[in-house]
C-alpha positions in Angstrom: 47.5 1.2 20.3 47.7 -0.7 17.0 44.9 -3.0 18.2 42.7 0.0 18.8 43.3 1.4 15.3 42.7 -2.0 13.8 39.3 -2.2 15.5 38.4 1.3 14.4 39.5 0.5 10.8 37.5 -2.7 10.7 34.4 -1.0 12.2 34.7 1.9 9.7 35.1 -0.4 6.8 32.1 -2.5 7.7 30.0 0.6 8.2 30.9 1.9 4.8 30.3 -1.4 3.1 26.9 -1.9 4.8 25.8 1.6 3.8 26.8 1.1 0.2 24.7 -2.1 0.1 21.5 -0.7 1.5 18.5 -0.6 -0.9 18.2 2.8 -2.5 14.9 4.7 -2.3 12.4 4.2 -5.1 12.0 7.9 -5.5 13.5 9.1 -8.8 13.7 12.8 -9.3 11.8 14.3 -12.3 9.8 11.1 -12.7 6.1 11.9 -13.3 4.0 10.4 -10.5 2.1 8.1 -12.9 5.3 6.4 -14.0 6.2 5.1 -10.5 7.0 1.4 -10.5 7.5 -0.8 -7.5 11.0 -1.8 -6.4 9.6 -4.1 -3.7 10.4 -7.8 -4.0 7.6 -9.9 -2.7 8.9 -12.5 -0.2 5.7 -14.2 0.8 4.0 -16.7 -1.5 0.3 -15.8 -1.6 -2.4 -17.6 -3.6 -4.5 -15.8 -6.2 -7.8 -14.5 -5.0 -10.9 -13.9 -7.0 -13.2 -11.2 -5.7 -16.7 -11.3 -7.0 -17.8 -7.6 -7.2 -21.4 -8.7 -8.2 -21.7 -5.9 -10.9 -21.3 -3.2 -8.2 -19.9 0.0 -9.7 -16.4 1.0 -8.5 -17.5 4.6 -8.3 -20.2 3.7 -5.8 -17.6 1.9 -3.7 -15.3 4.9 -3.7 -18.3 7.2 -2.9 -19.2 5.0 0.1 -15.6 4.7 1.3 -15.5 8.5 1.5 -18.3 8.5 4.0 -15.7 7.0 6.4 -13.3 9.9 6.2 -12.3 10.9 9.7 -13.0 7.5 11.3 -10.0 6.9 13.7 -7.4 4.2 13.4 -7.9 1.1 15.5 -5.7 -1.9 15.0 -7.5 -5.2 14.0 -10.9 -3.5 13.8 -13.6 -3.5 11.1 -16.1 -1.6 13.3 -16.8 2.0 12.2 -17.9 3.0 15.7 -14.5 2.0 17.1 -12.2 2.7 14.1 -10.4 0.7 11.4 -7.1 -0.7 10.5 -6.3 -0.5 6.8 -7.7 -3.9 5.8 -10.5 -3.5 8.3 -11.5 -0.4 6.4 -11.4 -2.2 3.1 -13.4 -5.1 4.6 -16.1 -2.7 6.0 -16.4 -0.9 2.7 -16.8 -4.0 0.5 -19.0 -5.8 3.1 -21.4 -2.9 2.8 -22.0 -4.1 -0.8 -22.0 -7.8 0.2 -18.7 -8.3 -1.5 -16.5 -10.9 0.3 -12.9 -9.9 0.5 -9.9 -11.2 2.5 -9.5 -9.7 6.0 -5.7 -9.3 6.1 -3.8 -6.9 3.8 -1.2 -9.5 2.7 -4.0 -11.7 1.5 -4.8 -9.1 -1.2 -1.3 -9.5 -2.8 -2.7 -11.5 -5.8 -6.3 -10.4 -5.7 -7.7 -9.4 -9.1 -5.5 -8.4 -12.0 -2.4 -6.3 -11.6 -2.4 -2.9 -13.5 0.2 -0.2 -13.6 -0.1 2.7 -11.3 -0.2 4.9 -14.4 -3.3 3.1 -15.6 -5.1 2.8 -12.3 -8.7 3.8 -11.9 -11.0 4.7 -9.0 -11.9 1.5 -7.2 -8.6 -0.3 -7.8 -6.7 -1.5 -4.7 -3.3 0.0 -4.0 -0.9 -2.1 -2.0 2.1 -1.2 0.1 4.5 -2.8 2.4 4.1 -2.0 6.1 6.4 0.7 7.5 9.5 -1.4 6.4 9.9 -1.0 2.7 12.3 -4.0 2.6 9.9 -6.5 4.3 8.6 -7.8 0.9 5.2 -8.3 2.4 2.0 -6.3 1.8 1.2 -4.6 5.1 -0.9 -1.6 4.1 -3.5 -0.9 1.5 -6.1 1.5 0.2 -8.6 2.2 -2.6 -7.7 4.5 -5.5 -10.0 7.5 -5.5 -8.5 9.5 -8.4 -5.9 9.3 -11.2 -5.6 12.8 -12.6 -3.0 12.4 -15.4 -0.8 10.3 -13.1 -1.5 12.2 -9.9 -2.8 9.3 -7.8 -5.0 9.7 -4.7 -6.2 6.9 -2.5 -8.3 6.5 0.6 -7.0 4.4 3.5 -6.9 4.0 7.2 -3.7 5.7 8.3 -2.2 4.7 11.7 -1.6 8.4 12.5 -4.7 10.1 11.1 -7.4 7.4 10.6 -9.3 7.3 7.3 -7.9 9.9 5.0 -7.2 10.5 1.3 -3.5 10.6 0.5 -1.4 11.2 -2.5 1.6 9.2 -3.6 4.6 10.9 -1.9 8.1 10.2 -0.6 6.6 8.2 2.3 4.5 5.9 0.1 6.6 5.6 -3.1 9.3 3.4 -1.6 6.7 1.1 0.0 4.5 0.9 -3.1 4.0 -2.8 -4.2 1.3 -2.7 -6.9 -2.3 -1.9 -7.9 -4.8 -4.6 -8.3 -8.0 -4.2 -10.3 -11.0 -6.2 -9.1 -13.7 -4.2 -10.9 -14.1 -5.1 -14.6 -16.4 -3.4 -17.1 
């Protein structure tokens, strides 16, 4: 009987300790959306990438991206007729303007210049981890469509809904990595 209680005690203690050491959510109550900062620690070394936007206007890119709203999600696809994954969507949009970009979302980690979410503008790239906020690897991305006094909207290929415009919310905030600006005035 003592052995059983010892096992239960050890198991309970380890469970309590493991719960207390888990990473807390990045959501902070009463924090204005534009003041969200990343709590993600990047764990993959990624070289810097320069993207030549060839004097294309960021607003034009956002306008074109919106023509893809409703296109379904399709893993590893850059084909509008079949659907897009997140980086396939980005690839399709930028290739329309003959702008060469990486194909895989993690390759955008150090593309352009990092800017705060609060100072993001339409055309900036917004990067997230995949579904695991603790992975430390960019696994999802989109294009900022709007920053209305810190209320951020972005267009992306969602696994559940295809190409949509989303707002920063409790699903995306813990996964938020950073915003990269590739269009310069």
